[in-house]
TIGU-68995 format. One record per residue (C-alpha): residue number from 0; x, y, z. Coordinates in nm, 3 decimals, always signed. Example, Ala and Ser with C-alpha at 12.3 -4.5 7.8 and 13.67 -1.06 7.14 Angstrom:
<rs>
num:0	c1:+1.230	c2:-0.450	c3:+0.780 .
num:1	c1:+1.367	c2:-0.106	c3:+0.714 .
</rs>
This chain:
<rs>
num:0	c1:-0.840	c2:+6.055	c3:+0.000 .
num:1	c1:-0.933	c2:+5.700	c3:+0.150 .
num:2	c1:-1.269	c2:+5.747	c3:-0.021 .
num:3	c1:-1.086	c2:+5.802	c3:-0.347 .
num:4	c1:-0.880	c2:+5.481	c3:-0.326 .
num:5	c1:-1.177	c2:+5.266	c3:-0.230 .
num:6	c1:-1.359	c2:+5.399	c3:-0.510 .
num:7	c1:-1.053	c2:+5.331	c3:-0.736 .
num:8	c1:-1.052	c2:+4.976	c3:-0.609 .
num:9	c1:-1.407	c2:+4.929	c3:-0.664 .
num:10	c1:-1.375	c2:+5.056	c3:-1.016 .
num:11	c1:-1.082	c2:+4.803	c3:-1.089 .
num:12	c1:-1.265	c2:+4.511	c3:-0.958 .
num:13	c1:-1.572	c2:+4.595	c3:-1.172 .
num:14	c1:-1.372	c2:+4.611	c3:-1.478 .
num:15	c1:-1.171	c2:+4.281	c3:-1.381 .
num:16	c1:-1.516	c2:+4.107	c3:-1.307 .
num:17	c1:-1.671	c2:+4.231	c3:-1.636 .
num:18	c1:-1.370	c2:+4.120	c3:-1.840 .
num:19	c1:-1.389	c2:+3.763	c3:-1.674 .
num:20	c1:-1.753	c2:+3.729	c3:-1.738 .
num:21	c1:-1.700	c2:+3.884	c3:-2.071 .
num:22	c1:-1.424	c2:+3.612	c3:-2.143 .
num:23	c1:-1.662	c2:+3.329	c3:-2.026 .
num:24	c1:-1.950	c2:+3.454	c3:-2.245 .
num:25	c1:-1.747	c2:+3.484	c3:-2.541 .
num:26	c1:-1.591	c2:+3.126	c3:-2.491 .
num:27	c1:-1.952	c2:+2.973	c3:-2.452 .
num:28	c1:-2.067	c2:+3.161	c3:-2.755 .
num:29	c1:-1.789	c2:+3.007	c3:-2.965 .
num:30	c1:-1.872	c2:+2.673	c3:-2.831 .
num:31	c1:-2.238	c2:+2.699	c3:-2.922 .
num:32	c1:-2.133	c2:+2.820	c3:-3.278 .
num:33	c1:-1.900	c2:+2.535	c3:-3.327 .
num:34	c1:-2.094	c2:+2.271	c3:-3.167 .
num:35	c1:-1.988	c2:+1.972	c3:-3.410 .
num:36	c1:-1.619	c2:+2.049	c3:-3.380 .
num:37	c1:-1.640	c2:+2.075	c3:-3.003 .
num:38	c1:-1.849	c2:+1.748	c3:-2.974 .
num:39	c1:-1.576	c2:+1.557	c3:-3.194 .
num:40	c1:-1.281	c2:+1.709	c3:-3.018 .
num:41	c1:-1.427	c2:+1.658	c3:-2.645 .
num:42	c1:-1.530	c2:+1.296	c3:-2.674 .
num:43	c1:-1.173	c2:+1.179	c3:-2.591 .
num:44	c1:-1.134	c2:+1.402	c3:-2.316 .
num:45	c1:-1.476	c2:+1.309	c3:-2.132 .
num:46	c1:-1.370	c2:+0.921	c3:-2.180 .
num:47	c1:-1.028	c2:+1.000	c3:-2.053 .
num:48	c1:-1.176	c2:+1.185	c3:-1.748 .
num:49	c1:-1.424	c2:+0.927	c3:-1.708 .
num:50	c1:-1.157	c2:+0.656	c3:-1.686 .
num:51	c1:-0.938	c2:+0.864	c3:-1.459 .
num:52	c1:-1.233	c2:+0.929	c3:-1.229 .
num:53	c1:-1.337	c2:+0.554	c3:-1.235 .
num:54	c1:-1.020	c2:+0.448	c3:-1.161 .
num:55	c1:-0.989	c2:+0.632	c3:-0.827 .
num:56	c1:-1.385	c2:+0.501	c3:-0.758 .
num:57	c1:-1.308	c2:+0.155	c3:-0.833 .
num:58	c1:-0.976	c2:+0.173	c3:-0.629 .
num:59	c1:-1.183	c2:+0.266	c3:-0.322 .
num:60	c1:-1.426	c2:-0.023	c3:-0.394 .
num:61	c1:-1.137	c2:-0.260	c3:-0.443 .
num:62	c1:-0.958	c2:-0.137	c3:-0.144 .
num:63	c1:-1.290	c2:-0.213	c3:+0.058 .
num:64	c1:-1.335	c2:-0.550	c3:-0.103 .
num:65	c1:-0.970	c2:-0.655	c3:-0.034 .
num:66	c1:-1.015	c2:-0.523	c3:+0.321 .
num:67	c1:-1.325	c2:-0.721	c3:+0.376 .
num:68	c1:-1.187	c2:-1.026	c3:+0.228 .
num:69	c1:-0.904	c2:-1.013	c3:+0.442 .
num:70	c1:-1.108	c2:-0.932	c3:+0.781 .
num:71	c1:-1.282	c2:-1.260	c3:+0.720 .
num:72	c1:-0.960	c2:-1.452	c3:+0.791 .
num:73	c1:-0.769	c2:-1.215	c3:+1.034 .
num:74	c1:-1.060	c2:-1.001	c3:+1.167 .
num:75	c1:-1.140	c2:-0.646	c3:+1.163 .
num:76	c1:-0.902	c2:-0.352	c3:+1.219 .
num:77	c1:-0.788	c2:-0.388	c3:+1.478 .
num:78	c1:-0.814	c2:-0.748	c3:+1.608 .
num:79	c1:-0.617	c2:-0.877	c3:+1.917 .
num:80	c1:-0.543	c2:-1.225	c3:+1.936 .
num:81	c1:-0.469	c2:-1.392	c3:+2.274 .
num:82	c1:-0.302	c2:-1.729	c3:+2.267 .
num:83	c1:-0.239	c2:-1.889	c3:+2.611 .
num:84	c1:+0.015	c2:-2.179	c3:+2.661 .
num:85	c1:+0.275	c2:-2.333	c3:+2.896 .
num:86	c1:+0.636	c2:-2.369	c3:+2.855 .
num:87	c1:+0.668	c2:-2.716	c3:+2.930 .
num:88	c1:+0.407	c2:-2.815	c3:+2.699 .
num:89	c1:+0.174	c2:-2.935	c3:+2.980 .
num:90	c1:-0.205	c2:-2.865	c3:+2.952 .
num:91	c1:-0.347	c2:-2.544	c3:+2.993 .
num:92	c1:-0.645	c2:-2.487	c3:+3.244 .
num:93	c1:-0.864	c2:-2.328	c3:+3.037 .
num:94	c1:-1.139	c2:-2.279	c3:+3.295 .
num:95	c1:-0.909	c2:-2.079	c3:+3.509 .
num:96	c1:-0.785	c2:-1.879	c3:+3.193 .
num:97	c1:-1.122	c2:-1.807	c3:+3.089 .
num:98	c1:-1.209	c2:-1.668	c3:+3.468 .
num:99	c1:-0.897	c2:-1.442	c3:+3.437 .
num:100	c1:-1.010	c2:-1.278	c3:+3.130 .
num:101	c1:-1.361	c2:-1.214	c3:+3.231 .
num:102	c1:-1.225	c2:-1.031	c3:+3.516 .
num:103	c1:-0.994	c2:-0.838	c3:+3.316 .
num:104	c1:-1.261	c2:-0.760	c3:+3.045 .
num:105	c1:-1.492	c2:-0.605	c3:+3.318 .
num:106	c1:-1.218	c2:-0.356	c3:+3.363 .
num:107	c1:-1.162	c2:-0.288	c3:+3.009 .
num:108	c1:-1.519	c2:-0.294	c3:+2.874 .
num:109	c1:-1.445	c2:-0.483	c3:+2.551 .
num:110	c1:-1.777	c2:-0.525	c3:+2.368 .
num:111	c1:-1.670	c2:-0.755	c3:+2.076 .
num:112	c1:-1.464	c2:-1.071	c3:+2.243 .
num:113	c1:-1.479	c2:-1.417	c3:+2.146 .
num:114	c1:-1.320	c2:-1.760	c3:+2.237 .
num:115	c1:-1.225	c2:-1.965	c3:+1.938 .
num:116	c1:-1.155	c2:-2.358	c3:+1.880 .
num:117	c1:-1.061	c2:-2.348	c3:+1.532 .
num:118	c1:-1.110	c2:-2.705	c3:+1.351 .
num:119	c1:-0.933	c2:-2.897	c3:+1.638 .
num:120	c1:-1.263	c2:-3.090	c3:+1.746 .
num:121	c1:-1.445	c2:-3.335	c3:+1.534 .
num:122	c1:-1.806	c2:-3.401	c3:+1.625 .
num:123	c1:-1.984	c2:-3.760	c3:+1.524 .
num:124	c1:-2.281	c2:-3.649	c3:+1.315 .
num:125	c1:-2.543	c2:-3.890	c3:+1.206 .
num:126	c1:-2.554	c2:-3.842	c3:+0.826 .
num:127	c1:-2.772	c2:-4.047	c3:+0.558 .
num:128	c1:-2.480	c2:-4.272	c3:+0.484 .
num:129	c1:-2.381	c2:-4.324	c3:+0.861 .
num:130	c1:-2.216	c2:-4.166	c3:+1.156 .
num:131	c1:-1.949	c2:-3.926	c3:+1.013 .
num:132	c1:-1.660	c2:-3.737	c3:+1.205 .
num:133	c1:-1.703	c2:-3.400	c3:+1.078 .
num:134	c1:-1.457	c2:-3.082	c3:+1.158 .
num:135	c1:-1.630	c2:-2.849	c3:+1.393 .
num:136	c1:-1.544	c2:-2.480	c3:+1.512 .
num:137	c1:-1.648	c2:-2.340	c3:+1.837 .
num:138	c1:-1.675	c2:-1.969	c3:+1.912 .
num:139	c1:-1.910	c2:-1.678	c3:+2.061 .
num:140	c1:-2.178	c2:-1.480	c3:+1.876 .
num:141	c1:-1.914	c2:-1.191	c3:+1.843 .
num:142	c1:-1.709	c2:-1.396	c3:+1.610 .
num:143	c1:-1.902	c2:-1.340	c3:+1.298 .
num:144	c1:-1.907	c2:-0.971	c3:+1.363 .
num:145	c1:-1.525	c2:-0.964	c3:+1.425 .
num:146	c1:-1.462	c2:-1.158	c3:+1.086 .
num:147	c1:-1.739	c2:-1.013	c3:+0.876 .
num:148	c1:-1.864	c2:-1.380	c3:+0.820 .
num:149	c1:-2.139	c2:-1.428	c3:+0.579 .
num:150	c1:-2.415	c2:-1.676	c3:+0.550 .
num:151	c1:-2.579	c2:-1.811	c3:+0.230 .
num:152	c1:-2.900	c2:-1.867	c3:+0.441 .
num:153	c1:-3.027	c2:-1.830	c3:+0.798 .
num:154	c1:-2.887	c2:-1.640	c3:+1.095 .
num:155	c1:-2.597	c2:-1.620	c3:+1.321 .
num:156	c1:-2.580	c2:-1.722	c3:+1.690 .
num:157	c1:-2.733	c2:-1.509	c3:+1.954 .
num:158	c1:-2.666	c2:-1.464	c3:+2.321 .
num:159	c1:-2.922	c2:-1.684	c3:+2.448 .
num:160	c1:-2.877	c2:-1.964	c3:+2.193 .
num:161	c1:-2.683	c2:-2.174	c3:+2.441 .
num:162	c1:-2.972	c2:-2.244	c3:+2.667 .
num:163	c1:-3.188	c2:-2.373	c3:+2.416 .
num:164	c1:-3.288	c2:-2.761	c3:+2.437 .
num:165	c1:-3.175	c2:-2.818	c3:+2.084 .
num:166	c1:-2.861	c2:-2.617	c3:+2.046 .
num:167	c1:-2.821	c2:-2.447	c3:+1.727 .
num:168	c1:-2.560	c2:-2.508	c3:+1.473 .
num:169	c1:-2.450	c2:-2.341	c3:+1.130 .
num:170	c1:-2.333	c2:-2.591	c3:+0.876 .
num:171	c1:-2.138	c2:-2.575	c3:+0.555 .
num:172	c1:-2.332	c2:-2.568	c3:+0.215 .
num:173	c1:-2.186	c2:-2.912	c3:+0.118 .
num:174	c1:-2.303	c2:-3.065	c3:+0.439 .
num:175	c1:-2.639	c2:-2.888	c3:+0.389 .
num:176	c1:-2.687	c2:-3.028	c3:+0.047 .
num:177	c1:-2.596	c2:-3.397	c3:+0.184 .
num:178	c1:-2.886	c2:-3.356	c3:+0.423 .
num:179	c1:-3.110	c2:-3.259	c3:+0.134 .
num:180	c1:-3.107	c2:-2.880	c3:+0.162 .
num:181	c1:-3.390	c2:-2.864	c3:+0.368 .
num:182	c1:-3.551	c2:-2.515	c3:+0.428 .
num:183	c1:-3.435	c2:-2.340	c3:+0.730 .
num:184	c1:-3.795	c2:-2.218	c3:+0.810 .
num:185	c1:-3.879	c2:-2.580	c3:+0.871 .
num:186	c1:-3.625	c2:-2.605	c3:+1.167 .
num:187	c1:-3.419	c2:-2.875	c3:+1.048 .
num:188	c1:-3.210	c2:-3.076	c3:+1.283 .
num:189	c1:-2.907	c2:-3.285	c3:+1.286 .
num:190	c1:-2.837	c2:-3.562	c3:+1.526 .
num:191	c1:-2.481	c2:-3.635	c3:+1.697 .
num:192	c1:-2.362	c2:-3.925	c3:+1.894 .
num:193	c1:-2.099	c2:-3.998	c3:+2.172 .
num:194	c1:-2.025	c2:-3.719	c3:+2.405 .
num:195	c1:-2.244	c2:-3.487	c3:+2.171 .
num:196	c1:-2.530	c2:-3.692	c3:+2.184 .
num:197	c1:-2.850	c2:-3.503	c3:+2.106 .
num:198	c1:-3.043	c2:-3.313	c3:+1.853 .
num:199	c1:-2.910	c2:-2.982	c3:+1.720 .
num:200	c1:-3.130	c2:-2.731	c3:+1.514 .
num:201	c1:-2.960	c2:-2.590	c3:+1.187 .
num:202	c1:-2.992	c2:-2.203	c3:+1.188 .
num:203	c1:-2.769	c2:-2.101	c3:+0.915 .
num:204	c1:-2.566	c2:-2.212	c3:+0.599 .
num:205	c1:-2.203	c2:-2.123	c3:+0.524 .
num:206	c1:-2.146	c2:-2.012	c3:+0.172 .
num:207	c1:-1.908	c2:-2.215	c3:-0.052 .
num:208	c1:-1.577	c2:-2.046	c3:-0.129 .
num:209	c1:-1.620	c2:-2.182	c3:-0.484 .
num:210	c1:-1.764	c2:-2.475	c3:-0.692 .
num:211	c1:-1.462	c2:-2.664	c3:-0.577 .
num:212	c1:-1.542	c2:-2.629	c3:-0.203 .
num:213	c1:-1.684	c2:-2.967	c3:-0.070 .
num:214	c1:-1.586	c2:-2.920	c3:+0.296 .
num:215	c1:-1.799	c2:-3.077	c3:+0.554 .
num:216	c1:-1.813	c2:-2.829	c3:+0.883 .
num:217	c1:-2.021	c2:-2.784	c3:+1.158 .
num:218	c1:-2.010	c2:-2.438	c3:+1.372 .
num:219	c1:-2.162	c2:-2.448	c3:+1.712 .
num:220	c1:-2.139	c2:-2.210	c3:+2.017 .
num:221	c1:-1.829	c2:-2.229	c3:+2.254 .
num:222	c1:-2.092	c2:-2.255	c3:+2.567 .
num:223	c1:-2.293	c2:-2.511	c3:+2.395 .
num:224	c1:-1.959	c2:-2.730	c3:+2.323 .
num:225	c1:-1.864	c2:-2.695	c3:+2.688 .
num:226	c1:-2.217	c2:-2.797	c3:+2.823 .
num:227	c1:-2.209	c2:-3.100	c3:+2.619 .
num:228	c1:-1.844	c2:-3.219	c3:+2.689 .
num:229	c1:-1.842	c2:-3.095	c3:+3.046 .
num:230	c1:-1.498	c2:-2.893	c3:+3.011 .
num:231	c1:-1.282	c2:-2.788	c3:+2.739 .
num:232	c1:-1.000	c2:-3.058	c3:+2.687 .
num:233	c1:-0.688	c2:-2.957	c3:+2.815 .
num:234	c1:-0.493	c2:-3.070	c3:+2.494 .
num:235	c1:-0.728	c2:-2.869	c3:+2.294 .
num:236	c1:-0.608	c2:-2.486	c3:+2.208 .
num:237	c1:-0.842	c2:-2.191	c3:+2.266 .
num:238	c1:-0.780	c2:-1.854	c3:+2.157 .
num:239	c1:-0.951	c2:-1.522	c3:+2.247 .
num:240	c1:-0.993	c2:-1.245	c3:+1.989 .
num:241	c1:-1.083	c2:-0.899	c3:+2.072 .
num:242	c1:-1.181	c2:-0.617	c3:+1.846 .
num:243	c1:-1.064	c2:-0.274	c3:+1.953 .
num:244	c1:-1.013	c2:+0.064	c3:+1.793 .
num:245	c1:-0.716	c2:+0.072	c3:+1.555 .
num:246	c1:-0.585	c2:+0.397	c3:+1.706 .
num:247	c1:-0.573	c2:+0.209	c3:+2.056 .
num:248	c1:-0.447	c2:-0.139	c3:+1.951 .
num:249	c1:-0.078	c2:-0.046	c3:+1.995 .
num:250	c1:-0.160	c2:+0.107	c3:+2.338 .
num:251	c1:-0.383	c2:-0.177	c3:+2.470 .
num:252	c1:-0.194	c2:-0.484	c3:+2.369 .
num:253	c1:+0.101	c2:-0.463	c3:+2.603 .
num:254	c1:-0.099	c2:-0.346	c3:+2.887 .
num:255	c1:-0.351	c2:-0.614	c3:+2.851 .
num:256	c1:-0.096	c2:-0.899	c3:+2.837 .
num:257	c1:+0.055	c2:-0.763	c3:+3.158 .
num:258	c1:-0.285	c2:-0.778	c3:+3.322 .
num:259	c1:-0.373	c2:-1.107	c3:+3.179 .
num:260	c1:-0.032	c2:-1.268	c3:+3.294 .
num:261	c1:-0.063	c2:-1.154	c3:+3.648 .
num:262	c1:-0.361	c2:-1.367	c3:+3.712 .
num:263	c1:-0.271	c2:-1.694	c3:+3.518 .
num:264	c1:-0.213	c2:-2.017	c3:+3.659 .
num:265	c1:+0.144	c2:-2.107	c3:+3.758 .
num:266	c1:+0.338	c2:-2.194	c3:+3.447 .
num:267	c1:+0.090	c2:-2.066	c3:+3.195 .
num:268	c1:+0.201	c2:-1.785	c3:+2.952 .
num:269	c1:+0.012	c2:-1.584	c3:+2.660 .
num:270	c1:+0.109	c2:-1.366	c3:+2.381 .
num:271	c1:-0.120	c2:-1.075	c3:+2.259 .
num:272	c1:-0.082	c2:-0.986	c3:+1.899 .
num:273	c1:-0.267	c2:-0.835	c3:+1.603 .
num:274	c1:-0.403	c2:-1.081	c3:+1.340 .
num:275	c1:-0.570	c2:-0.834	c3:+1.125 .
num:276	c1:-0.412	c2:-0.707	c3:+0.807 .
num:277	c1:-0.387	c2:-0.349	c3:+0.939 .
num:278	c1:-0.100	c2:-0.477	c3:+1.151 .
num:279	c1:+0.116	c2:-0.509	c3:+0.827 .
num:280	c1:+0.342	c2:-0.201	c3:+0.741 .
num:281	c1:+0.268	c2:-0.244	c3:+0.370 .
num:282	c1:-0.116	c2:-0.227	c3:+0.426 .
num:283	c1:-0.161	c2:+0.133	c3:+0.312 .
num:284	c1:+0.136	c2:+0.117	c3:+0.065 .
num:285	c1:-0.016	c2:-0.169	c3:-0.133 .
num:286	c1:-0.327	c2:+0.015	c3:-0.220 .
num:287	c1:-0.117	c2:+0.335	c3:-0.294 .
num:288	c1:+0.101	c2:+0.169	c3:-0.554 .
num:289	c1:-0.220	c2:+0.009	c3:-0.733 .
num:290	c1:-0.387	c2:+0.343	c3:-0.741 .
num:291	c1:-0.084	c2:+0.502	c3:-0.863 .
num:292	c1:-0.030	c2:+0.265	c3:-1.145 .
num:293	c1:-0.392	c2:+0.267	c3:-1.274 .
num:294	c1:-0.410	c2:+0.652	c3:-1.240 .
num:295	c1:-0.083	c2:+0.674	c3:-1.448 .
num:296	c1:-0.253	c2:+0.460	c3:-1.717 .
num:297	c1:-0.560	c2:+0.700	c3:-1.715 .
num:298	c1:-0.333	c2:+1.007	c3:-1.731 .
num:299	c1:-0.164	c2:+0.878	c3:-2.034 .
num:300	c1:-0.503	c2:+0.827	c3:-2.199 .
num:301	c1:-0.585	c2:+1.187	c3:-2.091 .
num:302	c1:-0.266	c2:+1.326	c3:-2.229 .
num:303	c1:-0.336	c2:+1.156	c3:-2.585 .
num:304	c1:-0.705	c2:+1.321	c3:-2.566 .
num:305	c1:-0.545	c2:+1.670	c3:-2.505 .
num:306	c1:-0.285	c2:+1.616	c3:-2.779 .
num:307	c1:-0.568	c2:+1.548	c3:-3.020 .
num:308	c1:-0.761	c2:+1.872	c3:-2.904 .
num:309	c1:-0.452	c2:+2.061	c3:-2.954 .
num:310	c1:-0.446	c2:+1.951	c3:-3.313 .
num:311	c1:-0.826	c2:+2.004	c3:-3.381 .
num:312	c1:-0.809	c2:+2.362	c3:-3.227 .
num:313	c1:-0.489	c2:+2.457	c3:-3.438 .
num:314	c1:-0.681	c2:+2.350	c3:-3.755 .
num:315	c1:-0.998	c2:+2.516	c3:-3.639 .
num:316	c1:-0.779	c2:+2.840	c3:-3.583 .
num:317	c1:-0.691	c2:+2.860	c3:-3.955 .
num:318	c1:-1.069	c2:+2.880	c3:-4.034 .
num:319	c1:-1.128	c2:+3.161	c3:-3.774 .
num:320	c1:-0.839	c2:+3.394	c3:-3.898 .
num:321	c1:-1.109	c2:+3.611	c3:-4.060 .
num:322	c1:-1.323	c2:+3.629	c3:-3.753 .
num:323	c1:-1.023	c2:+3.717	c3:-3.530 .
num:324	c1:-0.878	c2:+3.975	c3:-3.759 .
num:325	c1:-1.233	c2:+4.156	c3:-3.774 .
num:326	c1:-1.235	c2:+4.142	c3:-3.386 .
num:327	c1:-0.876	c2:+4.303	c3:-3.397 .
num:328	c1:-1.001	c2:+4.568	c3:-3.634 .
num:329	c1:-1.285	c2:+4.661	c3:-3.379 .
num:330	c1:-1.009	c2:+4.708	c3:-3.117 .
num:331	c1:-1.008	c2:+4.343	c3:-2.939 .
num:332	c1:-0.654	c2:+4.342	c3:-2.774 .
num:333	c1:-0.413	c2:+4.056	c3:-2.802 .
num:334	c1:-0.477	c2:+3.976	c3:-2.443 .
num:335	c1:-0.860	c2:+3.970	c3:-2.480 .
num:336	c1:-0.812	c2:+3.735	c3:-2.769 .
num:337	c1:-0.563	c2:+3.503	c3:-2.610 .
num:338	c1:-0.790	c2:+3.489	c3:-2.304 .
num:339	c1:-1.100	c2:+3.411	c3:-2.534 .
num:340	c1:-0.956	c2:+3.141	c3:-2.717 .
num:341	c1:-0.783	c2:+2.962	c3:-2.388 .
num:342	c1:-1.113	c2:+2.988	c3:-2.213 .
num:343	c1:-1.287	c2:+2.849	c3:-2.506 .
num:344	c1:-1.093	c2:+2.527	c3:-2.455 .
num:345	c1:-1.096	c2:+2.533	c3:-2.088 .
num:346	c1:-1.476	c2:+2.570	c3:-2.067 .
num:347	c1:-1.507	c2:+2.296	c3:-2.332 .
num:348	c1:-1.312	c2:+2.058	c3:-2.138 .
num:349	c1:-1.476	c2:+2.156	c3:-1.796 .
num:350	c1:-1.788	c2:+2.069	c3:-1.982 .
num:351	c1:-1.645	c2:+1.722	c3:-2.080 .
num:352	c1:-1.500	c2:+1.643	c3:-1.747 .
num:353	c1:-1.841	c2:+1.700	c3:-1.581 .
num:354	c1:-1.971	c2:+1.458	c3:-1.821 .
num:355	c1:-1.713	c2:+1.240	c3:-1.776 .
num:356	c1:-1.747	c2:+1.249	c3:-1.409 .
num:357	c1:-2.115	c2:+1.156	c3:-1.439 .
num:358	c1:-2.013	c2:+0.883	c3:-1.672 .
num:359	c1:-1.772	c2:+0.731	c3:-1.422 .
num:360	c1:-2.044	c2:+0.763	c3:-1.129 .
num:361	c1:-2.286	c2:+0.563	c3:-1.327 .
num:362	c1:-2.029	c2:+0.323	c3:-1.440 .
num:363	c1:-1.898	c2:+0.237	c3:-1.093 .
num:364	c1:-2.227	c2:+0.232	c3:-0.923 .
num:365	c1:-2.369	c2:+0.013	c3:-1.194 .
num:366	c1:-2.540	c2:-0.329	c3:-1.100 .
num:367	c1:-2.320	c2:-0.474	c3:-1.355 .
num:368	c1:-1.992	c2:-0.373	c3:-1.174 .
num:369	c1:-2.123	c2:-0.401	c3:-0.817 .
num:370	c1:-2.279	c2:-0.764	c3:-0.881 .
num:371	c1:-1.997	c2:-0.892	c3:-1.089 .
num:372	c1:-1.688	c2:-0.750	c3:-0.926 .
num:373	c1:-1.781	c2:-0.646	c3:-0.579 .
num:374	c1:-2.079	c2:-0.899	c3:-0.499 .
num:375	c1:-2.134	c2:-0.916	c3:-0.098 .
num:376	c1:-1.962	c2:-0.606	c3:-0.026 .
num:377	c1:-2.080	c2:-0.526	c3:+0.318 .
num:378	c1:-1.988	c2:-0.153	c3:+0.367 .
num:379	c1:-1.994	c2:+0.001	c3:+0.034 .
num:380	c1:-1.803	c2:+0.326	c3:+0.040 .
num:381	c1:-1.956	c2:+0.648	c3:-0.101 .
num:382	c1:-1.813	c2:+0.770	c3:-0.421 .
num:383	c1:-1.487	c2:+0.950	c3:-0.328 .
num:384	c1:-1.537	c2:+1.313	c3:-0.367 .
num:385	c1:-1.178	c2:+1.349	c3:-0.441 .
num:386	c1:-1.227	c2:+1.142	c3:-0.750 .
num:387	c1:-1.450	c2:+1.394	c3:-0.893 .
num:388	c1:-1.213	c2:+1.682	c3:-0.793 .
num:389	c1:-0.931	c2:+1.505	c3:-0.947 .
num:390	c1:-1.114	c2:+1.446	c3:-1.276 .
num:391	c1:-1.242	c2:+1.783	c3:-1.298 .
num:392	c1:-0.898	c2:+1.945	c3:-1.241 .
num:393	c1:-0.751	c2:+1.705	c3:-1.478 .
num:394	c1:-1.002	c2:+1.827	c3:-1.759 .
num:395	c1:-0.955	c2:+2.200	c3:-1.684 .
num:396	c1:-0.571	c2:+2.152	c3:-1.678 .
num:397	c1:-0.584	c2:+1.944	c3:-2.006 .
num:398	c1:-0.786	c2:+2.232	c3:-2.139 .
num:399	c1:-0.561	c2:+2.502	c3:-2.035 .
num:400	c1:-0.275	c2:+2.342	c3:-2.193 .
num:401	c1:-0.449	c2:+2.247	c3:-2.484 .
num:402	c1:-0.567	c2:+2.604	c3:-2.549 .
num:403	c1:-0.226	c2:+2.746	c3:-2.491 .
num:404	c1:-0.059	c2:+2.691	c3:-2.834 .
num:405	c1:-0.397	c2:+2.807	c3:-3.040 .
num:406	c1:-0.438	c2:+3.112	c3:-2.810 .
num:407	c1:-0.065	c2:+3.217	c3:-2.904 .
num:408	c1:-0.144	c2:+3.146	c3:-3.269 .
num:409	c1:-0.451	c2:+3.364	c3:-3.255 .
num:410	c1:-0.289	c2:+3.662	c3:-3.088 .
num:411	c1:-0.064	c2:+3.687	c3:-3.385 .
num:412	c1:-0.338	c2:+3.714	c3:-3.637 .
num:413	c1:-0.336	c2:+4.080	c3:-3.780 .
num:414	c1:-0.614	c2:+4.286	c3:-3.920 .
num:415	c1:-0.463	c2:+4.236	c3:-4.292 .
num:416	c1:-0.508	c2:+3.845	c3:-4.263 .
num:417	c1:-0.890	c2:+3.903	c3:-4.232 .
num:418	c1:-0.860	c2:+4.025	c3:-4.588 .
num:419	c1:-0.664	c2:+3.762	c3:-4.723 .
num:420	c1:-0.889	c2:+3.474	c3:-4.581 .
</rs>
């Protein structure tokens, strides 16, 4: 008895498999027979699927571009910012605060930390028109990594640069142009006076934010600055930034604040906060809303393409009444006719979907898009696999819906109709 049941199951499965394969075969045969009609009806589907898939792909690129742009200001996800101050407004002993942080850092093992003096110091630079006070920024080598900072030319600071006799500096493009845009491989230098007296080697050039950007700026290593001035003036504010794992930021922040406060000089206070955009509760929602809107527009385009396919399929069905009537006369069941017409539409739109996905990938990864919209993107994300799945799924669903009405019409064709037509 068990052997009989197994045999019956195998027989049933064989019939079902043969029916499915036969249905796909008939659908593909019809598509080959009516090539021109199929091509004309599926151009809109392919374009709509390409648009839908490209929207998801471009959305990922836009998300990455927005993320990197914000990280240049607030730091990578997640960046902790430590600000030290005194409640009565008296100067902070930065040397003592620095020693405390180094002690705590050894215990936590942070790999990307930087001290930062942001634009509070002006340095007397010897320019062609005379000595000019220029805004300066001081930081450690990890700063460009934390902030995804880009250079127009040259290199960033390294750990041993502070020991060089000619301390290295990075200058803004407008300042570099004032100096005559000397090639960096010739090791150009810039002289300074007063407390900064000496010769500084230009190793990098910061790019302009736009044609309007004419800011003169000099960046130098924090340690190079301290060696020149002896000690950080107490009226200057120094911040610290730490790049940690996004998942650990919420746990590390409060504990780190307690450890640092425990060893600060009397009267000194500090705050630990996140400066990156990932700290905002609307970070993911903003990207999700943008993708929903653009996907909705593409879905409308896809729907219009599906409606045009329904119209063309209905017209084509009137021309195939004789064919279907003959098939009915040879014993084709209504279910077989329904599945054949339905699968013809599904297979056609699936092929259009694959072509649309290929078109979308080529478009999104084209040099025109990457160089014009996403130039300078550091971490280019791979084309999202989910975008291809969404595009193909939308194409198959559209084909099923577009083939439903013609399939129902086809099942109502009678044998006598083959004679009339």
